[in-house]
DONURO-479179 format. One record per residue: residue in one letter; chain; x negated, y negated, z of N, C-alpha, C, O, CB in turn. Coordinates in pm, 1 decimal. Each point is the difference from the previous one (the first is absolute). Glycine has a CB too. Layout:
<pts>
PT;a;A;X;Y;Z;X;Y;Z;X;Y;Z;X;Y;Z;X;Y;Z
...
</pts>
This chain:
<pts>
PT;x;A;-6643.8;-12660.8;6352.7;64.4;1.2;-129.9;-89.1;-75.6;-99.4;-48.5;-109.1;30.1;280.3;121.7;77.1
PT;x;A;-252.1;44.3;-222.2;-85.1;-60.5;-101.7;71.3;-116.9;-66.0;121.4;1.8;-20.3;-233.7;219.0;-18.9
PT;x;A;33.5;-322.5;6.4;55.5;-114.8;-71.2;27.0;39.2;-145.1;-77.1;75.5;-59.2;-46.3;-236.8;211.5
PT;x;A;231.5;110.9;-209.2;22.7;26.2;-143.0;-106.3;-71.1;-83.8;-51.6;-104.8;39.0;300.3;129.6;2.1
PT;x;A;-280.0;32.8;-154.8;-102.0;-56.1;-88.7;53.5;-126.2;-66.5;89.9;7.9;-83.7;-186.9;221.8;43.2
PT;x;A;43.3;-345.0;76.2;42.4;-127.8;-58.2;-94.8;-35.3;-113.6;-112.4;-44.4;23.4;209.8;-34.0;197.9
PT;x;A;-52.3;97.9;-342.7;-82.3;-25.0;-117.2;35.2;-132.5;-67.1;-48.4;-28.5;-109.5;28.1;274.6;77.6
PT;x;A;102.7;-325.9;95.6;51.6;-120.4;-63.5;-108.4;-101.3;-35.7;18.3;-78.7;-92.9;190.3;115.6;218.4
PT;x;A;-320.0;-36.7;-54.5;-103.8;-99.0;-29.4;-126.7;64.6;-58.3;-104.5;-65.0;-6.2;196.0;-77.1;191.5
PT;x;A;-83.9;266.3;-227.3;-119.0;67.2;-51.5;-57.8;-69.4;-123.1;-121.4;-18.3;-8.9;211.9;231.5;98.4
PT;x;A;-5.9;-252.0;-183.8;-49.0;-64.5;-121.8;-74.3;-129.1;34.1;-107.1;-26.8;-54.5;298.3;126.6;-76.1
PT;x;A;-135.0;-178.2;219.5;-64.2;-125.4;40.6;-133.5;26.7;69.8;-98.7;-69.8;-23.5;325.4;-37.1;46.7
PT;x;A;-228.2;207.7;62.0;-122.6;35.7;71.2;-108.9;44.7;-97.4;-116.3;-37.5;14.8;253.2;103.7;184.9
PT;x;A;-98.9;13.5;-298.8;-96.6;46.9;-99.3;-52.6;-117.2;-82.1;-119.8;-8.5;-26.6;236.1;231.6;16.4
PT;x;A;-27.2;-313.3;-30.0;-41.8;-118.9;-74.7;-100.9;-82.3;80.6;-99.4;-48.2;-54.3;322.9;43.9;-62.4
PT;x;A;-197.4;-10.9;244.7;-92.2;-74.7;86.3;-136.2;70.0;8.1;-104.2;-65.4;-2.2;300.3;-20.8;135.6
PT;x;A;-194.2;218.8;-124.2;-125.5;74.7;4.9;-79.5;-14.2;-129.1;-122.5;-11.6;2.9;229.5;172.7;153.8
PT;x;A;-37.1;-160.2;-269.9;-67.4;-18.9;-129.0;-63.6;-138.3;-5.2;-116.1;-14.1;-38.3;279.2;170.7;-74.3
PT;x;A;-87.5;-257.7;151.0;-51.8;-137.4;-3.2;-120.9;-14.3;92.1;-98.4;-64.5;-36.2;329.1;-21.5;-15.0
PT;x;A;-223.7;145.2;168.7;-111.0;-8.3;95.3;-124.8;70.1;-54.6;-111.5;-50.1;14.8;277.0;42.0;174.9
PT;x;A;-146.0;122.7;-252.1;-112.9;74.4;-56.1;-62.1;-77.1;-115.9;-122.4;-5.1;-12.2;229.5;222.1;81.3
PT;x;A;-24.5;-276.8;-153.8;-52.2;-82.6;-109.4;-79.4;-118.7;54.0;-104.2;-36.1;-54.7;298.5;104.9;-88.6
PT;x;A;-144.8;-128.5;250.0;-70.5;-112.2;62.1;-137.2;45.9;51.2;-100.0;-69.2;-18.9;321.4;-36.7;83.7
PT;x;A;-225.3;221.4;-0.7;-127.5;52.6;49.1;-97.0;26.9;-114.5;-119.6;-26.2;12.6;239.6;127.4;182.0
PT;x;A;-69.3;-49.1;-305.8;-85.7;24.8;-116.3;-59.2;-130.7;-51.7;-119.6;-8.7;-27.6;258.2;209.8;-32.7
PT;x;A;-53.4;-302.3;47.7;-46.1;-129.0;-50.2;-103.1;-63.0;93.1;-99.7;-56.5;-45.1;320.7;25.1;-66.3
PT;x;A;-195.9;41.9;241.4;-94.6;-55.9;96.6;-134.3;72.8;-6.4;-105.3;-62.7;11.0;297.4;-2.1;137.6
PT;x;A;-188.5;194.8;-166.1;-124.2;77.7;-10.8;-76.7;-38.3;-126.2;-122.2;-14.4;3.5;229.4;204.0;122.3
PT;x;A;-36.4;-206.1;-236.5;-64.1;-41.1;-124.3;-59.6;-140.1;13.2;-112.3;-24.8;-43.9;272.3;169.3;-85.1
PT;x;A;-85.2;-234.4;188.7;-49.6;-136.3;20.2;-124.6;-0.4;87.7;-96.0;-71.9;-27.7;329.4;-15.6;2.8
PT;x;A;-231.4;167.8;130.6;-115.6;10.1;88.9;-121.6;52.0;-76.2;-110.2;-53.5;12.2;263.3;93.6;183.7
PT;x;A;-131.2;64.5;-274.3;-110.8;59.6;-75.3;-59.3;-100.1;-98.8;-121.8;-6.8;-16.6;228.5;232.8;40.8
PT;x;A;-21.0;-302.9;-89.2;-49.0;-100.4;-95.3;-72.8;-113.2;71.4;-105.9;-43.9;-44.9;294.8;100.6;-108.8
PT;x;A;-133.2;-103.5;263.2;-57.9;-113.0;72.2;-133.9;34.3;63.7;-85.8;-86.8;15.8;315.7;4.6;26.9
PT;x;A;-247.7;208.3;-6.4;-122.0;40.7;71.0;-82.7;100.2;-80.4;-77.7;77.0;56.7;196.4;-116.9;159.0
PT;x;A;-101.7;38.5;-347.6;-67.7;98.3;-85.5;-151.1;1.5;20.0;-63.2;105.5;-5.5;245.4;-135.1;-159.8
PT;x;A;-239.5;-88.4;188.7;-145.7;-6.1;16.3;-44.2;33.3;142.8;-119.7;8.8;27.4;113.4;-180.6;-208.2
PT;x;A;102.3;190.3;271.5;-32.6;25.5;140.2;27.8;143.9;44.0;-56.5;46.3;99.1;106.1;-284.5;-55.7
PT;x;A;36.7;308.7;-116.0;35.0;135.0;42.9;-76.7;103.0;-82.0;-38.0;-23.7;-114.6;266.2;-55.9;183.8
PT;x;A;-249.1;193.0;-7.0;-75.6;106.4;-66.7;86.8;65.9;-107.2;122.3;-13.8;-1.1;-257.9;53.6;211.3
PT;x;A;69.2;31.4;-299.4;74.3;72.1;-103.2;86.5;109.2;63.2;106.2;34.1;-52.0;-289.5;-82.1;-114.9
PT;x;A;136.7;102.2;279.3;78.0;100.9;71.5;130.2;-60.5;53.1;106.7;60.3;-11.5;-319.3;60.1;74.3
PT;x;A;202.6;-239.7;-4.7;119.9;-65.5;51.7;94.2;-36.6;-114.7;121.7;13.2;12.5;-253.5;-102.6;183.2
PT;x;A;75.4;43.7;-306.9;81.1;-32.1;-117.8;74.4;124.7;-48.0;118.0;-6.4;-34.4;-281.2;-175.6;-31.5
PT;x;A;93.9;293.7;64.2;61.2;125.3;-43.0;110.5;42.4;97.2;104.1;50.0;-42.5;-321.3;18.2;-66.2
PT;x;A;195.2;-87.9;237.4;101.8;34.3;99.8;126.6;-83.0;-19.9;111.3;51.2;12.1;-292.8;10.8;149.8
PT;x;A;163.7;-189.4;-192.2;114.4;-88.2;-24.9;76.7;48.4;-122.3;122.9;5.9;1.6;-246.0;-201.0;101.0
PT;x;A;51.0;229.6;-208.1;63.9;47.7;-122.5;74.6;130.4;24.3;111.6;17.7;-48.9;-290.0;-129.2;-85.9
PT;x;A;117.8;202.4;209.5;64.8;127.3;29.8;125.8;-19.8;83.8;101.8;65.3;-22.6;-324.4;47.4;11.2
PT;x;A;214.6;-201.8;106.8;117.1;-26.1;84.3;112.5;-59.5;-84.1;116.5;34.9;18.8;-265.4;-70.6;182.3
PT;x;A;115.0;-53.4;-293.2;103.2;-57.9;-85.8;59.9;105.6;-92.9;118.4;-6.6;-32.9;-236.3;-214.9;43.6
PT;x;A;37.6;317.8;-52.7;54.1;109.8;-81.2;100.8;81.4;80.5;104.9;39.0;-51.3;-319.5;-29.0;-79.9
PT;x;A;181.8;15.0;257.0;93.9;72.2;86.6;126.6;-83.2;22.0;110.3;54.3;6.6;-303.3;63.0;107.4
PT;x;A;176.4;-247.7;-102.9;116.6;-87.0;15.2;88.2;6.7;-124.5;122.6;3.4;10.8;-254.8;-155.4;140.5
PT;x;A;70.5;153.9;-269.3;76.8;9.8;-124.3;80.2;129.5;-3.2;116.5;-0.1;-40.0;-289.9;-137.2;-79.1
PT;x;A;112.4;246.7;160.5;71.1;127.9;4.4;115.4;-6.5;98.9;108.5;52.2;-25.9;-319.8;68.5;-35.4
PT;x;A;187.4;-183.9;172.7;104.0;-14.9;100.9;117.0;-82.0;-54.2;116.3;32.7;23.6;-290.5;-16.6;156.9
PT;x;A;142.3;-121.8;-252.7;103.8;-85.4;-57.8;83.0;79.5;-100.7;122.3;-13.3;-3.8;-268.2;-190.8;36.7
PT;x;A;80.4;286.0;-114.0;73.7;82.9;-95.5;100.2;88.9;73.7;115.6;10.9;-40.8;-313.1;-13.3;-116.8
PT;x;A;153.3;65.2;265.0;88.3;84.8;78.9;114.1;-78.2;61.5;113.9;46.6;2.1;-305.8;101.4;44.5
PT;x;A;161.9;-266.9;3.4;105.3;-81.9;61.3;101.6;-44.9;-104.6;119.5;-7.5;28.5;-282.1;-70.2;146.5
PT;x;A;114.8;47.8;-296.9;93.5;-40.5;-105.6;92.9;115.1;-37.6;118.7;-21.4;-24.3;-288.4;-142.2;-62.4
PT;x;A;116.3;284.7;82.0;84.4;116.5;-26.2;102.0;17.5;112.4;117.6;26.3;-25.4;-305.8;83.8;-101.9
PT;x;A;143.0;-124.8;249.7;88.6;11.5;114.9;108.0;-108.2;-4.7;115.6;25.7;33.7;-303.8;72.9;102.0
PT;x;A;150.8;-218.3;-177.1;95.2;-110.6;-10.3;107.2;32.7;-103.3;118.5;-23.6;23.5;-298.2;-140.5;42.6
PT;x;A;138.4;218.0;-179.6;97.9;36.5;-102.5;97.6;104.2;53.2;120.5;-9.8;-23.0;-288.8;-41.3;-156.0
PT;x;A;116.7;150.1;249.7;86.4;103.0;58.3;96.7;-60.3;101.2;117.2;37.1;5.8;-298.3;132.6;-40.2
PT;x;A;130.7;-261.9;112.7;83.5;-62.8;102.6;110.5;-83.3;-63.8;114.2;2.9;45.7;-310.1;-7.3;110.9
PT;x;A;162.6;-69.6;-261.6;100.1;-82.0;-69.1;106.1;90.6;-61.4;119.1;-30.3;7.4;-291.6;-149.0;-55.6
PT;x;A;130.6;289.5;-12.0;96.3;93.7;-58.0;91.3;58.5;107.8;120.6;13.3;-20.5;-285.2;41.0;-161.5
PT;x;A;107.0;-19.9;294.9;79.6;55.0;109.9;102.4;-102.3;48.2;114.8;34.5;28.1;-308.3;111.2;40.3
PT;x;A;151.3;-271.7;-59.0;94.8;-103.2;44.1;111.6;-20.8;-102.3;115.6;-21.7;36.4;-300.5;-90.1;90.7
PT;x;A;149.0;118.6;-255.2;100.8;-17.0;-104.7;98.5;116.8;-1.4;115.7;-15.4;-39.3;-281.7;-114.9;-96.5
PT;x;A;119.2;245.7;178.9;86.3;118.2;4.5;74.4;11.5;132.7;69.1;98.8;24.8;-225.9;15.4;-181.3
PT;x;A;142.3;-214.6;240.6;71.3;-2.4;126.4;-56.6;90.6;104.5;73.2;45.8;87.8;122.8;-101.6;-213.9
PT;x;A;-325.4;83.9;120.1;-64.3;89.3;96.0;-78.4;-76.9;105.1;-103.2;47.9;47.0;89.8;125.7;-224.0
PT;x;A;59.6;-289.4;214.0;-72.7;-80.6;98.7;-6.4;68.8;132.9;-57.5;-53.7;94.6;128.2;-150.7;-211.0
</pts>
């Protein structure tokens, strides 16, 4: 028998994922700044590209969070 879909903690889970992704972005930026004279331009570019992908991911998660909050407000938990 399949488990019922428990969406009661989805908003919290999404918020945690956003916070974790933001933390990773900040750590990557800090690393790049601290080691700017030690890392290659290719590695610097890779860090920047990864952070761009993280930003896109965060945008998607924020949209998902809004949908989840609306669903909870409408009693669709």
